[in-house]
N, C-alpha and C positions, 0 to 999 in steps of 0.2 A: 222200393228197395228191392233189389234184382234177385232171382232164384241163387242160390247155390246148396247145391246135394251136399246130402250127407258125408261122403267121403271127402269132398272138396274141401268141406268146411273143418273135417278133421285133420287134413294134410296143414292148412293153411295156421291151425293153430299149433299144430306140434311144429312145424319150421319157425314158428316165433318162439317158442320154448326152447327148442334146441340151440337157435343161434343165441339166444339172452344167457343160456346156462354155460357154453362156451364163452361168451363175453364177461361174465361176472366168475368164471371158475378163474379165467386168467387175470380179471383184476386181483383176485386175492391170491394166485398163486404166485407171484413174484415175491409179495409180505412172506407167505408161509413158508417159500424155498429160502427165505433170507433166515428166517427164525431156526428152521430146520438145520442148517449149515453152521450158524453164529449161536444160536443159543440152548434150543431145547431139540435135540434130535429126534424124538418122540411124538411132536406137536402134530405128525400128521395123524395120529390114532385117534386124538380129539376131534379132529377135522371130518374123517371118517365117519364117527360117531350121529355128529351132527347132521351132517348130510345123508346119514343112513345107506351107505355104502359097504359093502364088506372090507376088513382091514385084510390084504392078500399081500401085503407088502412085507418084505423081509427086513426093510429098514428106510432110513431117511432119502439115501442113493435110488436105492430099489423102487421106491414111491414116486421120485420127481421123475425118475425113466418110464415106469410105466404108466403113470396118471397123464402122462403127457401124450405119449408114444404109441400104446402098445393097443393095436388093432384089434386085438385077441381080448382085452378087458372091453366089456360091456361101458364101464364108467369112466374110460379116459377120453381125455380132450378129442383125440382122433374119432374115436365114435360116436361122440355126439355129433361132431360136426359132418360125421359120413351121414348119419340120418338126416341132418337136416337138409342135405345135399339129395339125399333122397326124395323127402318131400317136395323139395325145391323142383327137380326133376321133373314129376308129375304136373307142376304148376307153373312150367315154363312161361306158358300163353299167359298167364294171369299177372306173376310179379316181374315177367323181362327176361329176357337173355343175361341182359345186362347184370339186374340182381344177382343172379343164380351164378355168373360170372366170380361174383367176389368170395363166395361161399369156395368155389374152386380154387380160388388164389389162396384162400385160408388153408385149404387143405395141403396145396402145394409146398407152404411155408411149412406145416407141421413134416411134411416128406423130406423137407431139405434140412430141416433142424434137428432131424433123427440123425442126417449124415454130421452135421456139424456139431451138435450139442451145444448150440449157441442160445439158449433157452430164452436169455431176458430179451436179445432182440426179436427171438422166433413168437415169443407173448406180443411185442407191441405192434409186429406186422401182422399178426390175426388181429389184435384189435382195430386198427387200422381200418384190416378189409370189412368185418363186421360192421364199423360204424358205417363204409361205404356202402355197405350191403342195404341199411336203414333210412340211406338218403337215397340210395336207388328206388327204394318200396314208397319211399314219397312223389318220389319222379314220375315212376312207371305205372305203379300200380293205379289204374285209373277209376276202379270200381269203389267207391267209399266204402262198403259194407265189407267186400276184401281186405282193403287195410283193416278196418277194423277188427275182423277175427285174428289177422296175423298179429296185430298187437295185443290185443288180449291174452293171446299164447305170452305174446314177451312178459307181459306185466305181472300174468299170474306165475311165471316163474321167477320172476323178479321177487313177489312178496312170499313167495316159499324159497325162497334161498336167504332173503333178509331174516324172515323169522327164525330158521334154521342156524344161522349165525348170528342170531341177536343184535340187529342193526338198531340203533335208537329208535323210537316209538315214532318221532316226526317224520322220520324218513320213512317208515314202513306206512305211513296214514297216507302221503304223497302217491305212493305206489297203490295203496289200495283204492283210492279216487279215481287216479287214471284208470287201472283195470274196469272199475264199474262204468265208467263213460264207455270204454274200447267195449264192454259187455252189451251194454244199450245200441251202440252204433254198427254192431255186428249182428245183431239178430238173436242173442244169444238169450237163455234163459238165466236169470241170478237168482239166488237163496236170498232173499232179503233178510232173513233172521242170522245167517252166516255172517252175511257182511256186518250187517249191526252188532252182532256179536263180536268182531275181531273190533269193531271201531270201539266198542267199550275197554276192551285191553288197550287200545291204541290211547286213549283217555284218561284212563285210571290205573292203568296195572304198573307195578314198580318192572322194572330191567330183570326178572329171576327168571330161573328152568322152568318153572311150573307155568309162567304166564305166556310165555314165548311157547310152550308145546301146545297149551291150549288153543290158543288162537290158531297156530298151527293146524290144529285138529279141525277146526273152523274153516280155514280157508281150503281143505279138499272138497268142500261139498259147495263152495261158494258158486259154482258155473253147474247147473243140472243140466244133464245129457238128455239129448233129444230121443 
C-alpha cells in the first residue's frame, strides 16, 4: 500500500463527499421542486431541518433559485461543487485531468442554468457529468488506495444523507457495507463499535425519527481521524 499524506487523504475524502453531496442533492431536488410548486410551498423548510442547513429562504421560489445557483450560499449546489473542484485541482495528478474536467463541466452547466433557469435540464446535465466523473476515477485513478479513500468519502456522504432523509434501512445497509470496504481499502481507521451500532439500527429499528437520529450520531464517529 502506497503512502498518502494526511493532506492528500483529506482532499481525496472530501472530493468524494462533495461530489456525492451534489449528486444526491440533485436526485432529490427535482422531486422536491415539483412538490414545492404543486403541493406544499413550505416543504423546503422540512428539507432544511433534516439536512441541518439554515433556512435563509423567503419562499419556495427563493429556495429553488438560491439553493441551486447562489455562489454566496455555502449550502448551494454551486458552492458544494466548487469545493469539489478546489479539492480536485490539487489532486489533478492523482485523479487525472479528464476526471476534473467533468466537475468543471458541471460548474459550467450551473452557470448556464443561472442564465436560462432551465433547472430540470440543468439537473440531468450535472448528474451526467458526475456519473462520468466516477467513471473516470475508475479508469484513470491508478492507485488502489487513492480510489478507496475518495470512495470512502462518497459512501460516507451517501450514508449521512440517507440517514437524514430517512431512506429505508435495507438501502442504508448497502451504503454502510460499501463504506466499510472502502475504509479498509483506503487504510483509514474505522470505529467498529460505531459501525456495529448502526448495523443494529439497520437490522432491528423501526423507521422513526429517533432511530434515524441515533444512527446518524453514530455515523459521525465511524471514521477515526489520523
